[in-house]
C-alpha positions as YAML, in Angstrom:
chain: A
units: angstrom
residues:
- id: 1
  name: MET
  ca: [0.00, 0.00, 0.00]
- id: 2
  name: ARG
  ca: [1.19, 3.53, -0.78]
- id: 3
  name: LEU
  ca: [1.66, 5.24, 2.53]
- id: 4
  name: THR
  ca: [3.17, 8.54, 1.51]
- id: 5
  name: ARG
  ca: [1.23, 11.69, 0.73]
- id: 6
  name: GLY
  ca: [-2.34, 10.65, 0.93]
- id: 7
  name: ILE
  ca: [-3.27, 6.97, 1.22]
- id: 8
  name: VAL
  ca: [-6.01, 6.56, 3.79]
- id: 9
  name: ALA
  ca: [-5.07, 5.38, 7.24]
- id: 10
  name: GLY
  ca: [-8.32, 6.15, 9.02]
- id: 11
  name: GLN
  ca: [-10.56, 8.78, 10.55]
- id: 12
  name: ALA
  ca: [-10.10, 10.75, 13.73]
- id: 13
  name: ALA
  ca: [-12.16, 9.32, 16.57]
- id: 14
  name: ALA
  ca: [-14.78, 11.92, 17.31]
- id: 15
  name: ARG
  ca: [-18.46, 12.06, 16.63]
- id: 16
  name: ASP
  ca: [-21.15, 14.74, 16.57]
- id: 17
  name: GLY
  ca: [-21.62, 16.27, 19.98]
- id: 18
  name: GLN
  ca: [-18.24, 15.16, 21.28]
- id: 19
  name: PRO
  ca: [-15.06, 17.17, 21.80]
- id: 20
  name: PRO
  ca: [-12.44, 17.29, 19.03]
- id: 21
  name: ALA
  ca: [-10.50, 14.11, 18.45]
- id: 22
  name: VAL
  ca: [-6.93, 13.83, 19.70]
- id: 23
  name: LEU
  ca: [-4.57, 12.13, 17.28]
- id: 24
  name: VAL
  ca: [-1.15, 11.08, 18.53]
- id: 25
  name: LEU
  ca: [1.84, 10.62, 16.21]
- id: 26
  name: ALA
  ca: [5.25, 9.36, 17.24]
- id: 27
  name: VAL
  ca: [8.38, 7.81, 15.83]
- id: 28
  name: CYS
  ca: [9.52, 4.73, 17.77]
- id: 29
  name: LEU
  ca: [7.80, 5.72, 21.03]
- id: 30
  name: LEU
  ca: [4.34, 7.09, 21.74]
- id: 31
  name: ALA
  ca: [2.72, 8.73, 24.76]
- id: 32
  name: GLY
  ca: [-0.71, 7.44, 25.76]
- id: 33
  name: VAL
  ca: [-3.70, 9.70, 25.41]
- id: 34
  name: SER
  ca: [-7.25, 8.92, 26.39]
- id: 35
  name: SER
  ca: [-10.32, 11.10, 26.19]
- id: 36
  name: ALA
  ca: [-13.98, 10.79, 26.88]
- id: 37
  name: GLY
  ca: [-16.91, 12.68, 25.48]
- id: 38
  name: PRO
  ca: [-19.41, 14.35, 27.78]
- id: 39
  name: SER
  ca: [-22.33, 12.30, 29.01]
- id: 40
  name: VAL
  ca: [-25.78, 13.63, 28.31]
- id: 41
  name: ALA
  ca: [-28.77, 13.06, 30.56]
- id: 42
  name: ARG
  ca: [-32.26, 13.50, 29.21]
- id: 43
  name: ALA
  ca: [-35.53, 13.79, 31.11]
- id: 44
  name: GLN
  ca: [-39.11, 13.89, 29.90]
- id: 45
  name: ALA
  ca: [-41.90, 15.63, 31.73]
- id: 46
  name: VAL
  ca: [-44.83, 13.42, 32.67]
- id: 47
  name: GLY
  ca: [-48.27, 14.76, 31.97]
- id: 48
  name: THR
  ca: [-51.30, 14.61, 29.74]
- id: 49
  name: PRO
  ca: [-50.34, 15.78, 26.24]
- id: 50
  name: ALA
  ca: [-52.40, 18.56, 24.73]
- id: 51
  name: PRO
  ca: [-54.34, 17.63, 21.61]
- id: 52
  name: ALA
  ca: [-52.30, 18.31, 18.49]
- id: 53
  name: ALA
  ca: [-53.55, 21.13, 16.31]
- id: 54
  name: ALA
  ca: [-54.46, 20.27, 12.74]
- id: 55
  name: PRO
  ca: [-51.62, 21.24, 10.38]
- id: 56
  name: SER
  ca: [-52.26, 24.32, 8.29]
- id: 57
  name: ALA
  ca: [-51.97, 24.41, 4.49]
- id: 58
  name: ASP
  ca: [-48.63, 26.21, 4.85]
- id: 59
  name: ASP
  ca: [-47.35, 23.49, 7.22]
- id: 60
  name: ILE
  ca: [-48.39, 20.77, 4.79]
- id: 61
  name: LYS
  ca: [-46.75, 22.60, 1.89]
- id: 62
  name: GLN
  ca: [-43.52, 23.07, 3.88]
- id: 63
  name: ARG
  ca: [-43.40, 19.38, 4.81]
- id: 64
  name: GLU
  ca: [-43.96, 18.40, 1.19]
- id: 65
  name: GLN
  ca: [-41.09, 20.65, 0.13]
- id: 66
  name: GLU
  ca: [-38.84, 19.14, 2.81]
- id: 67
  name: LEU
  ca: [-39.78, 15.65, 1.65]
- id: 68
  name: GLU
  ca: [-39.02, 16.55, -1.97]
- id: 69
  name: ALA
  ca: [-35.63, 17.94, -0.89]
- id: 70
  name: VAL
  ca: [-34.81, 14.69, 0.94]
- id: 71
  name: ARG
  ca: [-35.85, 12.66, -2.09]
- id: 72
  name: ALA
  ca: [-33.67, 14.82, -4.34]
- id: 73
  name: GLN
  ca: [-30.69, 14.31, -2.01]
- id: 74
  name: GLN
  ca: [-31.25, 10.55, -2.03]
- id: 75
  name: LYS
  ca: [-31.48, 10.54, -5.83]
- id: 76
  name: ASN
  ca: [-28.28, 12.59, -6.15]
- id: 77
  name: ALA
  ca: [-26.48, 10.24, -3.74]
- id: 78
  name: ALA
  ca: [-27.61, 7.19, -5.72]
- id: 79
  name: GLU
  ca: [-26.50, 8.76, -9.01]
- id: 80
  name: LEU
  ca: [-23.13, 9.65, -7.47]
- id: 81
  name: GLN
  ca: [-22.66, 6.05, -6.31]
- id: 82
  name: GLU
  ca: [-23.42, 4.75, -9.81]
- id: 83
  name: ARG
  ca: [-20.95, 7.16, -11.41]
- id: 84
  name: LEU
  ca: [-18.33, 6.18, -8.87]
- id: 85
  name: LYS
  ca: [-18.85, 2.48, -9.58]
- id: 86
  name: VAL
  ca: [-18.32, 3.06, -13.30]
- id: 87
  name: ASP
  ca: [-15.24, 5.23, -12.76]
- id: 88
  name: ILE
  ca: [-13.65, 2.89, -10.24]
- id: 89
  name: ALA
  ca: [-14.40, -0.21, -12.29]
- id: 90
  name: ALA
  ca: [-12.41, 1.44, -15.09]
- id: 91
  name: ILE
  ca: [-9.39, 2.24, -12.92]
- id: 92
  name: GLY
  ca: [-9.63, -0.81, -10.67]
- id: 93
  name: GLN
  ca: [-7.71, -2.99, -13.10]
- id: 94
  name: ASN
  ca: [-4.70, -0.70, -12.94]
- id: 95
  name: ARG
  ca: [-2.88, -0.71, -9.59]
- id: 96
  name: ALA
  ca: [-0.99, 2.50, -10.33]
- id: 97
  name: LYS
  ca: [-4.18, 4.34, -11.30]
- id: 98
  name: LEU
  ca: [-6.00, 3.11, -8.22]
- id: 99
  name: ASN
  ca: [-3.16, 4.20, -5.95]
- id: 100
  name: GLN
  ca: [-2.95, 7.58, -7.67]
- id: 101
  name: GLN
  ca: [-6.70, 8.11, -7.29]
- id: 102
  name: LEU
  ca: [-6.46, 7.23, -3.60]
- id: 103
  name: ILE
  ca: [-3.61, 9.69, -3.11]
- id: 104
  name: GLU
  ca: [-5.30, 12.52, -5.02]
- id: 105
  name: THR
  ca: [-8.72, 11.99, -3.43]
- id: 106
  name: ALA
  ca: [-7.29, 11.84, 0.09]
- id: 107
  name: ALA
  ca: [-5.34, 15.02, -0.61]
- id: 108
  name: GLY
  ca: [-8.53, 16.64, -1.93]
- id: 109
  name: VAL
  ca: [-10.37, 15.72, 1.26]
- id: 110
  name: ARG
  ca: [-7.60, 17.27, 3.35]
- id: 111
  name: ASP
  ca: [-7.66, 20.46, 1.23]
- id: 112
  name: ILE
  ca: [-11.42, 20.87, 1.62]
- id: 113
  name: GLU
  ca: [-11.15, 20.24, 5.37]
- id: 114
  name: THR
  ca: [-8.57, 23.04, 5.49]
- id: 115
  name: LYS
  ca: [-10.89, 25.42, 3.61]
- id: 116
  name: ILE
  ca: [-13.74, 24.69, 5.99]
- id: 117
  name: ALA
  ca: [-11.49, 25.18, 9.03]
- id: 118
  name: ASP
  ca: [-10.24, 28.49, 7.58]
- id: 119
  name: ALA
  ca: [-13.82, 29.65, 6.97]
- id: 120
  name: GLU
  ca: [-14.79, 28.76, 10.53]
- id: 121
  name: ALA
  ca: [-11.80, 30.73, 11.80]
- id: 122
  name: ARG
  ca: [-12.85, 33.76, 9.72]
- id: 123
  name: LEU
  ca: [-16.41, 33.51, 11.03]
- id: 124
  name: LEU
  ca: [-15.39, 33.66, 14.70]
- id: 125
  name: PRO
  ca: [-14.42, 37.38, 14.77]
- id: 126
  name: LEU
  ca: [-17.30, 38.27, 12.42]
- id: 127
  name: ASP
  ca: [-19.85, 36.59, 14.70]
- id: 128
  name: ALA
  ca: [-18.24, 38.17, 17.76]
- id: 129
  name: ARG
  ca: [-18.34, 41.65, 16.21]
- id: 130
  name: GLU
  ca: [-21.98, 41.19, 15.16]
- id: 131
  name: GLN
  ca: [-22.93, 40.29, 18.73]
- id: 132
  name: GLU
  ca: [-20.93, 43.27, 20.01]
- id: 133
  name: ILE
  ca: [-22.83, 45.69, 17.74]
- id: 134
  name: ARG
  ca: [-26.18, 44.14, 18.62]
- id: 135
  name: GLY
  ca: [-25.31, 44.46, 22.30]
- id: 136
  name: SER
  ca: [-24.38, 48.12, 21.82]
- id: 137
  name: LEU
  ca: [-27.63, 48.84, 20.02]
- id: 138
  name: ASP
  ca: [-29.60, 47.04, 22.71]
- id: 139
  name: SER
  ca: [-27.90, 49.05, 25.47]
- id: 140
  name: ARG
  ca: [-28.90, 52.30, 23.71]
- id: 141
  name: ARG
  ca: [-32.50, 51.24, 23.38]
- id: 142
  name: SER
  ca: [-34.05, 54.41, 24.85]
- id: 143
  name: GLU
  ca: [-31.93, 56.66, 22.63]
- id: 144
  name: ILE
  ca: [-32.79, 54.62, 19.55]
- id: 145
  name: VAL
  ca: [-36.50, 54.62, 20.41]
- id: 146
  name: GLU
  ca: [-36.36, 58.43, 20.51]
- id: 147
  name: VAL
  ca: [-34.72, 58.61, 17.07]
- id: 148
  name: LEU
  ca: [-37.13, 56.12, 15.54]
- id: 149
  name: ALA
  ca: [-40.11, 57.87, 17.11]
- id: 150
  name: ALA
  ca: [-39.00, 61.10, 15.48]
- id: 151
  name: LEU
  ca: [-38.80, 59.33, 12.13]
- id: 152
  name: GLN
  ca: [-42.28, 57.93, 12.65]
- id: 153
  name: ARG
  ca: [-43.69, 61.41, 13.37]
- id: 154
  name: VAL
  ca: [-42.07, 62.79, 10.23]
- id: 155
  name: GLY
  ca: [-42.85, 59.88, 7.93]
- id: 156
  name: ARG
  ca: [-46.26, 59.03, 9.45]
- id: 157
  name: ARG
  ca: [-45.49, 55.31, 9.25]
- id: 158
  name: THR
  ca: [-43.95, 52.74, 11.56]
- id: 159
  name: PRO
  ca: [-40.16, 52.45, 11.02]
- id: 160
  name: PRO
  ca: [-38.77, 48.98, 10.22]
- id: 161
  name: ALA
  ca: [-37.55, 46.68, 12.99]
- id: 162
  name: LEU
  ca: [-34.02, 47.69, 13.85]
- id: 163
  name: LEU
  ca: [-32.38, 44.33, 14.52]
- id: 164
  name: VAL
  ca: [-34.73, 42.10, 12.57]
- id: 165
  name: ARG
  ca: [-34.35, 44.10, 9.35]
- id: 166
  name: PRO
  ca: [-31.30, 46.36, 9.83]
- id: 167
  name: GLU
  ca: [-31.03, 46.90, 6.06]
- id: 168
  name: ASP
  ca: [-34.48, 48.55, 5.92]
- id: 169
  name: ALA
  ca: [-33.82, 50.57, 9.07]
- id: 170
  name: LEU
  ca: [-30.51, 51.78, 7.62]
- id: 171
  name: GLN
  ca: [-32.16, 52.89, 4.40]
- id: 172
  name: SER
  ca: [-34.89, 54.75, 6.31]
- id: 173
  name: LEU
  ca: [-32.34, 56.59, 8.46]
- id: 174
  name: ARG
  ca: [-30.18, 57.56, 5.48]
- id: 175
  name: THR
  ca: [-33.18, 58.85, 3.60]
- id: 176
  name: ALA
  ca: [-34.36, 60.84, 6.60]
- id: 177
  name: ILE
  ca: [-30.92, 62.43, 7.06]
- id: 178
  name: LEU
  ca: [-30.62, 63.29, 3.36]
- id: 179
  name: LEU
  ca: [-34.08, 64.87, 3.33]
- id: 180
  name: GLY
  ca: [-33.34, 66.85, 6.48]
- id: 181
  name: SER
  ca: [-36.09, 65.05, 8.36]
- id: 182
  name: VAL
  ca: [-33.89, 64.61, 11.43]
- id: 183
  name: VAL
  ca: [-33.74, 67.65, 13.68]
- id: 184
  name: PRO
  ca: [-30.22, 69.03, 14.26]
- id: 185
  name: GLU
  ca: [-30.04, 68.03, 17.93]
- id: 186
  name: MET
  ca: [-30.70, 64.39, 16.96]
- id: 187
  name: ARG
  ca: [-28.54, 64.32, 13.85]
- id: 188
  name: GLY
  ca: [-25.37, 63.20, 15.66]
- id: 189
  name: ARG
  ca: [-27.13, 60.28, 17.32]
- id: 190
  name: ALA
  ca: [-28.82, 59.35, 14.05]
- id: 191
  name: GLU
  ca: [-25.48, 59.35, 12.20]
- id: 192
  name: LYS
  ca: [-23.93, 57.15, 14.91]
- id: 193
  name: LEU
  ca: [-26.87, 54.78, 14.54]
- id: 194
  name: VAL
  ca: [-26.37, 54.77, 10.76]
- id: 195
  name: ALA
  ca: [-22.68, 53.89, 11.20]
- id: 196
  name: ASP
  ca: [-23.51, 50.98, 13.52]
- id: 197
  name: LEU
  ca: [-26.27, 49.69, 11.26]
- id: 198
  name: ASP
  ca: [-24.02, 50.04, 8.21]
- id: 199
  name: GLU
  ca: [-21.37, 47.86, 9.87]
- id: 200
  name: LEU
  ca: [-24.02, 45.39, 11.02]
- id: 201
  name: VAL
  ca: [-25.40, 45.05, 7.49]
- id: 202
  name: SER
  ca: [-21.89, 44.59, 6.10]
- id: 203
  name: LEU
  ca: [-21.13, 41.94, 8.72]
- id: 204
  name: ARG
  ca: [-24.36, 40.09, 7.94]
- id: 205
  name: LYS
  ca: [-23.43, 39.99, 4.26]
- id: 206
  name: SER
  ca: [-19.90, 38.74, 5.00]
- id: 207
  name: ILE
  ca: [-21.20, 36.08, 7.38]
- id: 208
  name: ALA
  ca: [-23.81, 34.93, 4.86]
- id: 209
  name: ALA
  ca: [-21.15, 34.71, 2.12]
- id: 210
  name: GLU
  ca: [-18.82, 32.69, 4.36]
- id: 211
  name: ARG
  ca: [-21.63, 30.33, 5.34]
- id: 212
  name: ASP
  ca: [-22.63, 29.87, 1.69]
- id: 213
  name: ARG
  ca: [-19.03, 28.98, 0.80]
- id: 214
  name: MET
  ca: [-18.88, 26.58, 3.73]
- id: 215
  name: ALA
  ca: [-22.09, 24.90, 2.58]
- id: 216
  name: VAL
  ca: [-20.62, 24.39, -0.90]
- id: 217
  name: ASP
  ca: [-17.36, 23.06, 0.58]
- id: 218
  name: ARG
  ca: [-19.25, 20.70, 2.90]
- id: 219
  name: ASP
  ca: [-21.12, 19.29, -0.11]
- id: 220
  name: LYS
  ca: [-17.80, 18.83, -1.91]
- id: 221
  name: LEU
  ca: [-16.31, 17.21, 1.17]
- id: 222
  name: LYS
  ca: [-19.20, 14.76, 1.43]
- id: 223
  name: ALA
  ca: [-18.80, 13.82, -2.26]
- id: 224
  name: GLU
  ca: [-15.03, 13.39, -1.93]
- id: 225
  name: GLN
  ca: [-15.41, 11.31, 1.23]
- id: 226
  name: THR
  ca: [-17.87, 9.07, -0.61]
- id: 227
  name: ARG
  ca: [-15.42, 8.69, -3.47]
- id: 228
  name: LEU
  ca: [-12.57, 7.97, -1.08]
- id: 229
  name: SER
  ca: [-14.61, 5.34, 0.75]
- id: 230
  name: THR
  ca: [-15.48, 3.67, -2.55]
- id: 231
  name: LEU
  ca: [-11.83, 3.67, -3.63]
- id: 232
  name: VAL
  ca: [-10.80, 2.11, -0.34]
- id: 233
  name: ASP
  ca: [-13.49, -0.55, -0.77]
- id: 234
  name: GLU
  ca: [-12.16, -1.29, -4.25]
- id: 235
  name: ARG
  ca: [-8.63, -1.62, -2.95]
- id: 236
  name: GLN
  ca: [-9.82, -4.00, -0.27]
- id: 237
  name: ARG
  ca: [-11.94, -5.91, -2.81]
- id: 238
  name: GLN
  ca: [-8.88, -6.52, -4.96]
- id: 239
  name: GLN
  ca: [-7.36, -8.23, -1.97]
- id: 240
  name: SER
  ca: [-10.44, -10.38, -1.39]
- id: 241
  name: GLY
  ca: [-8.50, -13.49, -2.33]
- id: 242
  name: PHE
  ca: [-6.51, -12.97, 0.85]
- id: 243
  name: GLU
  ca: [-9.52, -12.17, 3.05]
- id: 244
  name: LYS
  ca: [-9.35, -15.32, 5.14]
- id: 245
  name: ASP
  ca: [-5.61, -14.95, 5.65]
- id: 246
  name: MET
  ca: [-6.02, -11.27, 6.57]
- id: 247
  name: ALA
  ca: [-8.83, -12.02, 9.00]
- id: 248
  name: ALA
  ca: [-6.73, -14.70, 10.66]
- id: 249
  name: GLU
  ca: [-3.73, -12.37, 10.81]
- id: 250
  name: GLY
  ca: [-5.86, -9.62, 12.34]
- id: 251
  name: ALA
  ca: [-7.23, -11.95, 15.01]
- id: 252
  name: ARG
  ca: [-3.74, -13.24, 15.72]
- id: 253
  name: ALA
  ca: [-2.44, -9.66, 16.02]
- id: 254
  name: ILE
  ca: [-5.09, -8.80, 18.62]
- id: 255
  name: GLU
  ca: [-4.23, -11.97, 20.53]
- id: 256
  name: LEU
  ca: [-0.53, -11.12, 20.54]
- id: 257
  name: SER
  ca: [-1.22, -7.52, 21.59]
- id: 258
  name: HIS
  ca: [-2.71, -8.83, 24.85]
- id: 259
  name: GLN
  ca: [0.61, -10.49, 25.67]
- id: 260
  name: VAL
  ca: [2.70, -7.31, 25.85]
- id: 261
  name: ASP
  ca: [2.65, -4.21, 28.04]
- id: 262
  name: SER
  ca: [4.52, -1.66, 25.93]
- id: 263
  name: LEU
  ca: [4.69, -0.37, 22.39]
- id: 264
  name: GLN
  ca: [8.27, -1.57, 22.02]
- id: 265
  name: GLY
  ca: [7.13, -5.00, 23.09]
- id: 266
  name: LEU
  ca: [4.20, -4.88, 20.65]
- id: 267
  name: ILE
  ca: [6.45, -4.04, 17.70]
- id: 268
  name: ALA
  ca: [8.91, -6.78, 18.60]
- id: 269
  name: LYS
  ca: [6.10, -9.31, 19.12]
- id: 270
  name: MET
  ca: [4.42, -8.48, 15.81]
- id: 271
  name: GLU
  ca: [7.60, -8.67, 13.76]
- id: 272
  name: GLN
  ca: [8.70, -11.87, 15.46]
- id: 273
  name: ASP
  ca: [5.50, -13.92, 15.75]
- id: 274
  name: LEU
  ca: [3.13, -12.58, 13.06]
- id: 275
  name: LYS
  ca: [3.85, -13.85, 9.57]
- id: 276
  name: SER
  ca: [2.72, -10.82, 7.55]
- id: 277
  name: ALA
  ca: [4.40, -8.35, 9.89]
- id: 278
  name: ALA
  ca: [7.58, -10.42, 9.93]
- id: 279
  name: GLU
  ca: [7.62, -10.49, 6.13]
- id: 280
  name: ALA
  ca: [7.08, -6.72, 6.03]
- id: 281
  name: ALA
  ca: [9.99, -6.20, 8.44]
- id: 282
  name: ALA
  ca: [12.20, -8.48, 6.36]
- id: 283
  name: ILE
  ca: [11.34, -6.58, 3.17]
- id: 284
  name: ALA
  ca: [12.01, -3.27, 4.92]
- id: 285
  name: SER
  ca: [15.46, -4.43, 5.98]
- id: 286
  name: ARG
  ca: [16.29, -5.81, 2.52]
- id: 287
  name: LYS
  ca: [15.19, -2.75, 0.57]
- id: 288
  name: GLY
  ca: [17.60, -0.46, 2.33]
- id: 289
  name: ALA
  ca: [17.80, 3.25, 1.58]
- id: 290
  name: PRO
  ca: [16.39, 4.38, -1.79]
- id: 291
  name: ALA
  ca: [18.70, 5.73, -4.44]
- id: 292
  name: SER
  ca: [19.64, 9.39, -4.13]
- id: 293
  name: LEU
  ca: [20.62, 12.07, -6.60]
- id: 294
  name: ASN
  ca: [23.92, 13.80, -5.82]
- id: 295
  name: GLY
  ca: [23.63, 12.68, -2.22]
- id: 296
  name: LYS
  ca: [20.13, 14.20, -1.85]
- id: 297
  name: PRO
  ca: [16.75, 12.42, -1.65]
- id: 298
  name: ASN
  ca: [15.21, 11.68, -5.04]
- id: 299
  name: LEU
  ca: [11.96, 13.65, -4.67]
- id: 300
  name: ALA
  ca: [10.81, 12.63, -8.15]
- id: 301
  name: ALA
  ca: [10.32, 9.10, -6.80]
- id: 302
  name: LEU
  ca: [7.42, 10.41, -4.70]
- id: 303
  name: LYS
  ca: [5.40, 10.85, -7.89]
- id: 304
  name: ASP
  ca: [5.47, 7.13, -8.74]
- id: 305
  name: PRO
  ca: [2.13, 5.70, -7.49]
- id: 306
  name: SER
  ca: [3.09, 2.11, -8.31]
- id: 307
  name: ARG
  ca: [6.19, 1.96, -6.11]
- id: 308
  name: LEU
  ca: [6.42, -0.94, -3.67]
- id: 309
  name: SER
  ca: [9.16, 0.43, -1.44]
- id: 310
  name: PRO
  ca: [9.82, 3.83, 0.19]
- id: 311
  name: ALA
  ca: [10.62, 6.64, -2.23]
- id: 312
  name: ILE
  ca: [12.83, 8.36, 0.34]
- id: 313
  name: ALA
  ca: [14.78, 6.90, 3.25]
- id: 314
  name: PHE
  ca: [12.98, 7.92, 6.44]
- id: 315
  name: ALA
  ca: [16.19, 9.27, 7.94]
- id: 316
  name: SER
  ca: [16.50, 11.64, 4.94]
- id: 317
  name: ALA
  ca: [12.89, 12.84, 5.06]
- id: 318
  name: LYS
  ca: [13.30, 15.41, 7.83]
- id: 319
  name: GLY
  ca: [11.29, 18.51, 6.96]
- id: 320
  name: LEU
  ca: [9.50, 16.76, 4.08]
- id: 321
  name: LEU
  ca: [6.74, 14.95, 5.98]
- id: 322
  name: ALA
  ca: [3.36, 16.55, 6.62]
- id: 323
  name: PHE
  ca: [1.16, 15.95, 9.66]
- id: 324
  name: PRO
  ca: [-1.16, 12.95, 9.21]
- id: 325
  name: VAL
  ca: [-4.28, 15.06, 9.80]
- id: 326
  name: ASN
  ca: [-5.41, 18.68, 9.75]
- id: 327
  name: GLY
  ca: [-5.53, 20.01, 13.27]
- id: 328
  name: THR
  ca: [-3.93, 22.04, 16.04]
- id: 329
  name: LYS
  ca: [-0.82, 20.82, 17.81]
- id: 330
  name: ILE
  ca: [-1.57, 20.55, 21.53]
- id: 331
  name: ARG
  ca: [1.47, 18.56, 22.70]
- id: 332
  name: ASN
  ca: [4.96, 18.63, 21.26]
- id: 333
  name: PHE
  ca: [7.76, 16.09, 21.18]
- id: 334
  name: GLY
  ca: [10.08, 16.56, 24.15]
- id: 335
  name: GLY
  ca: [7.60, 18.66, 26.13]
- id: 336
  name: SER
  ca: [6.16, 17.84, 29.53]
- id: 337
  name: ASP
  ca: [3.50, 15.14, 29.54]
- id: 338
  name: GLY
  ca: [1.88, 16.64, 32.65]
- id: 339
  name: VAL
  ca: [2.76, 13.71, 34.93]
- id: 340
  name: GLY
  ca: [6.48, 14.30, 35.36]
- id: 341
  name: GLY
  ca: [7.56, 12.65, 32.12]
- id: 342
  name: VAL
  ca: [8.48, 13.77, 28.62]
- id: 343
  name: GLU
  ca: [6.31, 13.57, 25.50]
- id: 344
  name: LYS
  ca: [7.58, 10.92, 23.09]
- id: 345
  name: GLY
  ca: [5.41, 12.14, 20.21]
- id: 346
  name: ILE
  ca: [3.09, 14.95, 19.13]
- id: 347
  name: SER
  ca: [-0.66, 15.26, 19.75]
- id: 348
  name: LEU
  ca: [-3.06, 17.01, 17.39]
- id: 349
  name: ALA
  ca: [-6.62, 18.17, 18.13]
- id: 350
  name: THR
  ca: [-8.73, 17.62, 15.02]
- id: 351
  name: ARG
  ca: [-12.20, 18.16, 13.65]
- id: 352
  name: ARG
  ca: [-14.52, 15.22, 14.32]
- id: 353
  name: GLY
  ca: [-14.28, 12.66, 11.54]
- id: 354
  name: ALA
  ca: [-11.17, 14.32, 10.05]
- id: 355
  name: GLN
  ca: [-9.34, 12.30, 7.39]
- id: 356
  name: VAL
  ca: [-6.09, 10.73, 8.60]
- id: 357
  name: THR
  ca: [-3.35, 9.82, 6.11]
- id: 358
  name: THR
  ca: [0.04, 8.32, 6.82]
- id: 359
  name: PRO
  ca: [2.93, 10.81, 6.66]
- id: 360
  name: CYS
  ca: [5.44, 8.44, 5.07]
- id: 361
  name: ASP
  ca: [5.94, 5.23, 3.11]
- id: 362
  name: GLY
  ca: [6.11, 2.05, 5.14]
- id: 363
  name: TRP
  ca: [4.87, -1.46, 5.81]
- id: 364
  name: VAL
  ca: [1.96, -1.99, 8.20]
- id: 365
  name: VAL
  ca: [3.20, -3.88, 11.26]
- id: 366
  name: TYR
  ca: [0.07, -3.47, 13.37]
- id: 367
  name: ALA
  ca: [-3.42, -2.07, 12.80]
- id: 368
  name: GLY
  ca: [-5.98, -2.48, 15.56]
- id: 369
  name: PRO
  ca: [-6.86, -1.67, 19.17]
- id: 370
  name: PHE
  ca: [-4.11, -1.61, 21.79]
- id: 371
  name: ARG
  ca: [-4.70, -0.88, 25.46]
- id: 372
  name: SER
  ca: [-5.48, 2.81, 26.16]
- id: 373
  name: TYR
  ca: [-4.29, 3.92, 22.72]
- id: 374
  name: GLY
  ca: [-7.56, 2.97, 21.02]
- id: 375
  name: GLN
  ca: [-7.08, 2.21, 17.33]
- id: 376
  name: LEU
  ca: [-3.32, 2.08, 16.75]
- id: 377
  name: LEU
  ca: [-1.38, 1.98, 13.48]
- id: 378
  name: ILE
  ca: [2.32, 1.02, 13.42]
- id: 379
  name: LEU
  ca: [4.41, 1.38, 10.26]
- id: 380
  name: ASN
  ca: [7.88, 0.01, 9.63]
- id: 381
  name: ALA
  ca: [9.41, 2.91, 7.70]
- id: 382
  name: GLY
  ca: [12.68, 1.10, 7.07]
- id: 383
  name: GLY
  ca: [16.12, 1.87, 8.43]
- id: 384
  name: GLY
  ca: [15.07, 0.77, 11.91]
- id: 385
  name: TYR
  ca: [12.36, 3.45, 12.20]
- id: 386
  name: HIS
  ca: [8.75, 2.83, 13.21]
- id: 387
  name: VAL
  ca: [5.95, 5.41, 12.96]
- id: 388
  name: LEU
  ca: [2.96, 5.13, 15.30]
- id: 389
  name: ILE
  ca: [-0.42, 6.84, 14.95]
- id: 390
  name: ALA
  ca: [-3.13, 6.52, 17.61]
- id: 391
  name: GLY
  ca: [-6.51, 8.04, 18.39]
- id: 392
  name: MET
  ca: [-8.43, 7.02, 15.26]
- id: 393
  name: GLU
  ca: [-12.02, 5.83, 15.07]
- id: 394
  name: ARG
  ca: [-11.25, 3.27, 12.38]
- id: 395
  name: ILE
  ca: [-8.31, 2.07, 10.27]
- id: 396
  name: SER
  ca: [-8.66, 0.95, 6.65]
- id: 397
  name: VAL
  ca: [-5.36, -0.86, 6.04]
- id: 398
  name: ASN
  ca: [-4.19, -4.40, 6.73]
- id: 399
  name: ILE
  ca: [-1.08, -5.82, 8.38]
- id: 400
  name: GLY
  ca: [1.69, -6.43, 5.86]
- id: 401
  name: GLN
  ca: [0.47, -3.85, 3.35]
- id: 402
  name: PHE
  ca: [2.82, -1.25, 1.90]
...
């Protein structure tokens, strides 16, 4: 399996309503991290329910529209699945094409996740400023009532709601000022109100635009995740001839993991007693360091999707490897672990369900649950290096894969 630059390893372990996932990455050694989502208690009042009112024509129409929207979404999803099946059937016969599609699609998912995270970051100050302006307007309620009352006396009609429809209120105030309808002693307050409403309207437009872009990106993300899942299924289907062997190896790996107390012990046990992991370790030791150009890593080798050994020696890849998932670093290698020890890896806080990809080429030594680490992935990166990733909800690779 291609492990560099985008092949799927798994998804960060967090679900709706839970805190962000914590993904832990380490080379050779890994610090344990465990987290728990908040518990939710629900209560229901006991009493005699009131008779339900008959739905109005508008309610019925709205429900019909919602039902049609759901049906349209289901139809679009089914059509997407059919298109994916055709596309993937065409590339499924070519290992290099399948690997390249996996790499590109996983990278696309990561890019869209980044766009959504950036949009959310831009929305935070916009939302905060909107609430600040609304709070300021609310605190000046009596002053605003006086200004609006004056407008009502001049225009002989009720002015628009200030916070519900700030655009209309802004237009009314501007018109009144231009026509000289605001008495001089109130002009300063009216102009201040215009400035606040102008900023509020601008903020509302910016927020709406950001949310529209996020909605488009979320739709794209859903489509790309569906494609990625289908590609992974195709890759696994191509290995269906080895299903029984893989299932047996997976069960054996879990059994062996119960016999050791440390990650070092787990790696040694896997590569000694598990056939597929032992073969992967043997291949890693035989392959040695990849060829270099003028003593430097051959970066062009990274573009070969059909390679079956690391494109770059792990020891030479310093500064070239990306994080396995989009997120915020919350613990750094060498820092305090909070209990008197030193961090042996890095920890990243991620969005729930974030896509996790392996940061380097390597052979899968272990993929499954291990003690407090949850779902754990161990790669033999060659040259005596092992890369460990923990904190995922699920892993979609098998022991022995490259």
